[in-house]
N, C-alpha and C positions, 0 to 999 in steps of 0.2 A: 687251316685247322677247321674241323667240323664244328657246326653250331652247338651241338650237344656237348662237345668237349669244352668249348669256351664257357658255356653255362656251368658245367661241372667244376671247372677250374675257378671260376668266380665264386661259386658257392664254397669251395674249399679254402679260398683265400680270405674270405670275410672274417672267419673266426681268428685266423692268424693275425690279420691286421688289427682286429679289435683287442687282442691280447698283447701284442707286441708294439705296434706303432701307436696306438691310441693311449697306451698306459701312461706316458708322461703327461698327457692332457687331463687324465682323470685321477691323478695321484693327489688326492685331497683327503684330509681327515674328516672334514665336514662337507656335506651333510652326513648324518647318520641314517642309514637305511636298514630297517629291521635289526637295529642294535649293532650294526657293523659299520666301520668306516667305509666311505664310498668306494675306495679303491678295492677293498676286499669284496664288497658286494659286486662290483664290476667283474672281477676275476671269476667269482663263483657263478655269476649269471652266464658268462660266456663259456665256462666249462660245461654248464648245463645245456646251452644252446648249440654247442659244437656238434653233437650227434644229429641234431635236426638239420643243420646245413650239410653234413656229410651224407645223410639220408637223401636229401634233395639232389645232391650231386650224383649219387648212385642211381636214383630214379631217372635222371636225365640220360645217363649212359645206358641203362637197361632199356629205356623206351626206344632209343635209337637202335640198339642191337636187335630188339624184338621187331621193330619196323623193317630192318634190313633182312632179318630171317623170313619175314612174311612175304617179301618180294620174290624170294627164290622159289 
C-alpha cells in the first residue's frame, strides 16, 4: 500500500474511532463542558473535527497524485 494511502486511511479512521470506539470511555454526565454533558460535547466536537481529518486525507492523496503527474 502506498504511503499516502496509509496516511489518508489513518486520517479517515481517527474520527470513526473517536465517535464509535471511544464513546463508552467518555460516556459521562459530568464534567459539564459549555453547559453540555461531556459525552454530548465529545460527539459535537468530533462532528466538527471530522471534516478537518477528511480534508487532510484528501490533501495526502492529491499531493501524491500531483507528484505522480509531474513525473510524467
